[in-house]
N, C-alpha and C positions, 0 to 999 in steps of 0.2 A: 275856366269856370270853377274848377275845384279850388283854386286859390281864392277866389271871391267868396265862396261858401265858407272856406276855412277862416278867412279874415272876418266875415260876418259873425260866425260862431265865437270867435275870439273876442270881438268887440262886445257881443251880447254877454259873454261870460264876465268880461271886465266890468261892465255896468251892473251886472247882477251882483257882483262882489261888493259894490258900494252900499247896497241895502243891508239892513241889519239881518244877519243870518241867524243870530242868536238873540232871543228876546232879553231885554234888560231885566235882571233879577230884582226882586223887591228889596233885598238887603245887599245891594251892590257895594262892594268895598271901593272907596275912592281911589283914584290913580296914585295919589302920593303914598297912601298906606300900602298899596299893592307894590309900589316901588320899594318901599321900606321892607316889606315881607320878602321880596325877591332878593334884596340886598342881604338881609339876615340869613336867608336860606343859602346864599352863595358863601357867606362867612362860615356857617356851620358845616356846609359841605367841604370847604377847604380844611377846616379843622378835623373833620372826620378822616380825611386822606392824610393829613400831616401827623396827627396823633390819634390813630384808631381807637385806642383804649381809653382816651381821656374822657370821652362823653359817657361811656358805660361806667367808668370808675365813679364819676360824679352823678350817675343816675339821671342823665339827660337824654331824653328822646327828642330829636330835632323837630319833628312834626308837632309833637304835643307842646313843646317849648314855644314855637311860633304861634300855635293857636291860643295858648294861654297869654302870651305876651300881648297879642293884638285883640284878644277877646273876641275871636271868631271861631266858627266850627269848619269842619272839613268840607261840608256841602256848600257853605257860603263861599269858601275859598274856591272850590271847583267851578261853581256857577260864575263867580266874578272873573276867574281866569279864562273860562271859555268865552265870556262876553268880550273881554279885552282882546283875546286872540283872534276873534272873528275880524277885527280891523287890524290887519297885519302891519300897516304903517304906524299906527299908534302903539301897537305892541312892540314893535321894533324901537320906537322912540323911548318907550318904557325901559327896555333892556339896555338901550344906549346910555340912558341916565344912570342905571345901575352900574354899568361898566365904567362910566366916568367916575362915579363915587368910589368904586373899587380901585381904580387907577390912582385916584387922589390919595386914598388911604395908604395904598402900596407905596406911593412916593413919600408920603410922610413917614411911614415906617422905615423905608430905605434911608431916609435922611437921619432918622434917629439912630439907626444902626451904624450908618457911616460916621456920625459924630461919636458914638460909643467906641467904635473901632479906632478913631483918632485919639480919644482919651486913653484907650488901652495901649496904643502905640506910644503915646507920650509918657504914660506910667512905666512902660517897659523901658523906655529910653532912660528915664530917671533911675530905674533899678539897675540898668546896665552901667550907667555913670557911677552910681554908688559902689557897684561891684568893682569896676575899673579903679575907682579912687581907693577902695579897700586893698585891692591888689597892689596898687602903686605904694600905698602906706606900708604894707607888708614887705614889699621889695626894698623900700628905703630903710626900713628897720633891719632887714637882713643885710643890706649893704653897710649900715652903720655897725652892726654887730661884727661883720666880717672885717671892716676897717678897724674896729676896736681890737679884734683878735690879732689882725695883721700888726697893728701898732704895739700890742702886747708882745707879739713874737719879735718884732723889730727891737723893742725895748730890751727883751731878754737877750737877743742876739748882741745888742749894743753893750749890755751889761757884761755878757759873756766875753765879748771882744775886749772890753775894758779890763775884765779880770785877767784874760790871757795876756793883755798888754802889760798889766801890772805884774803878772807872773813873769813875763819875759823880762820886764825891767828889773824885778827882784832877782831873777836868775842872773841877769847881766850884771847887777850890783854885786851879787855874791861872787860872781866870776871875777869882777873887777877887784873886789875885796881880796879874793884869793890871790889874784895875780899881783896885787899891791903887796900882799904879805909874802908872796913868794919872791918878790924883788928885794925885799928887805933882808 
């Protein structure tokens, strides 16, 4: 018996929820504008938590900004919000639409960031390649310098060995000359 009464109360409550609990205000904000307002509020709220000082630095009060942008006042917003919130299914659809827009914007920003990151990586690769090329160029210059120095050293050694060979030849000629004179 208790179950039947509980079920009856639940059904009665469900049907009573379908009636307008809140009267429609005279200056009701249309659903599309309410969706835009909630979207902007979500963006401003995210900005407030990402960069807390940015709004105060620029003299922006989020509520005042919204009211001025949509040319509404706080009472009109509160009454319209209460009216739409009374029908939770429609209210949920409204917020689902806002979430879809936010997700779409997030994906677009993520794509932009991903492309920017790819460009940054490509630029870094170009810079790294230029640096590597510069390093290789310097290494080649050093190798050429070392080779030139080695060639110079080899040339000096060769000249020195030629001189010593000439000196030896001269000495041996002198010795031969002395030995020839001595034989005479």
